N, C-alpha and C positions, 0 to 999 in steps of 0.2 A: 413509446418509445420506436417500436417500430423491429423488433426482437424475433431474431429466426429461431429454429427452436436447437438449435445445436447453437449458436451463441447461447444459448441460455444456460445448456447442458454446459459448453466449457466454461462457462463463469460458475455455477453451481459447484461442478468436480475441484475445478481452481480454488474456491474459495474455500471447502473441505479440507484438501490436501493441506494448504498455507495453515489451517487453525491445527491439524492432528499437528501436521512439524513442528509450531510453534507450541502446543499442547507435550508436546517428548518432552524439546525445548526446555523447555520453564520447568519440569520435572526434574533435568537433567540426564538427561538422556539413557543412555541403555541400563546402564549398571543402576540407575537412581528406579528408575523402571522394575528388576528383579527380586532389585532388597526391597522394593514398597512393599507396605504390607496395606493390602485392600487400593492394589493399583487400578484397577481399575474405573474405581470412585472418585478415588483422586486424580485418574487421568481424563476422566469425563467433564471432571471443574474445570483441567486446565485447559480443556478442548471449547467449553461454552465463553469462558475466558476470553480463548485467540478469536473464535467465530465473531463476536461483539468486537474486541478491540485491533485484531490483525486482520482475518479479513473483509469487514465492513470496509476499514480506512482502504483495502484492496478494491475493492468493488469501486466506491466512489473515484479516484483515483482512475481506475481506467473509466467510469461512466462517464467521467470531468473532460476526459478528450473526446471521448463517443461524442460526445452531447453539438460542443462547437465547433467539433470539422464537419458536422454533419450541418448546422447552422453554416458553413461556411459551402455548404453544395458539393460536400465529397461524400464517399465511398464509408464508409467507416462501424467498423464490426468487431469483436475480444476473438481471439483465437487464441486456447489454450496453446501451450508446448510444451508437450508429457515425459518432457527427455527431462526438461527444470525443474519441472514437477515431483516427482522421482529422487533426482540430486537432494532436493529440497526435505526431504522425506529422509534420504540417506543419511544426510547432514545429521539430521536432525537428533539424532540416535547415538553425534557426539559429545552432540551437548549444544551446537549451532544453527542456521539457517541461514544459508545461504542462496537465495530467493530468486528462482526467472522462473515468473508461471506463464505465463505469453506476453501477450501484448494488443494492443485495438491498433488496427491494419487499416492506414487511410491510405486514400488515393481521390484524385478529382472523376467524377464519371464523366466527365467528358472526352476521356481516353487517360493514356498515361503520359503519351505529351507533353499533358498539358503540367505546370509546375507552382506551385504553392509559394506563394512570396514569402520572402525571411519573415513581412510583419503576423499573417495569419498563420506559418507554423509557430513562428511563437507563442500567438493568442492560444492556440490548440494545446502546447506544449507547457504553458502553465498554468492551466488550468488542472493537471495530475496534482503537484506540489498540493496547491491554490485548495484544492480538497480535504487532502491529509491536516496540510496548517488549520487548517477551519475544523474537522475535528479533534484535534489536536485541543484547541480551545475550546473544543462543548465538554470534550473529557477531565480536560483539568479545571473548569467552573464547575462540576459535578462535580470533583473533589475536594474543590472545596470547601463544599454545602453538606459535604455527608462524608467528610473523612474520618472518620467514627470504628476503623478495623472495618473486614471482613471480607467477605467478597466481594462486595460492589468498589470498595475501596482500590483491591489490586486489581478490579478490569477497569477502573481511569489511571490505571498509575502503570499498568500495561500496553493500554490504549493510544494515552499522551506521549512515553515513549516509544513506541514502534512510527507511532503517525509521523512525530515530528524527527525522527529519523528516517523514515522513507522520504520527507519533503525534500531533507537534507541532501540525504543521499543521488535521489534525482536530477539536484540541481549542478550536480557539478558539470562543468562547462566543457566537455567534451567528452570525442566517444558517440556512441547511439543517446547519450542520457537526456534529459529535457532540458535538462539545465544549458547544453550545448545548440540548439535552437536557440534558449532564449536571452542568450547572450550573444548569438548571433543577430539579433531583432533587435536587443536594447538594453547597452550594458549596465544604464540604469534602473530597472525591471531586473534585472535577476539579481544586485546586487542590492535590491530592496528586498527581494521577496530572499535570498540569502539570508538578511539581517536579519529580518522575520522567522525564518525557520531558527539560528542558531539562538537567539534570544528563545523560543521557546522550550528549544534542547535544555538550555540551562536551566531553566526556571523548572523545567522536567528534574533534571537532576540534582535542585537543591529542593525539590519534596520531601517532607521529612510526616 
């Protein structure tokens, strides 16, 4: 897929920091870490869970944007935001995560004066949430087949929950979110995507 060395490095660092931030959050933040016995072992397990359930969703989301943007003959490359990653890590010690790890930078190859149509922007934008919803469905299927407790059940639950939340959050129809571009392109497509994301989220929240 024609990745540059810098882009691969940015993706790897972002995925690692996100997994670490979510691992700390899942463990309950700073006070739980300092009071927990075998902290490193527990944190290591949470990190692997987050790497599979969270970082995979983040990478696929960004690659979805990148792939379709390049199909429309645009320059598209992921760039991490170091300040956003540091904020995610800092907030995780307080028991929650606000993540803005970076984004795929997209522009037409023919020059900055060229503008992508609303349709193309909408299609590129919906690719990210669709990847998250698809991954959430995979986690839900695996969970339904192997819901017998333990590590993999936790991985599937975390993966399904985080990916449905990411899809729904990114479908908000305002500001810099994917949902704004999708809404401007086709409100019916936006409404269907949001309905699917909310249905998946409700399915996850009712898992037992």
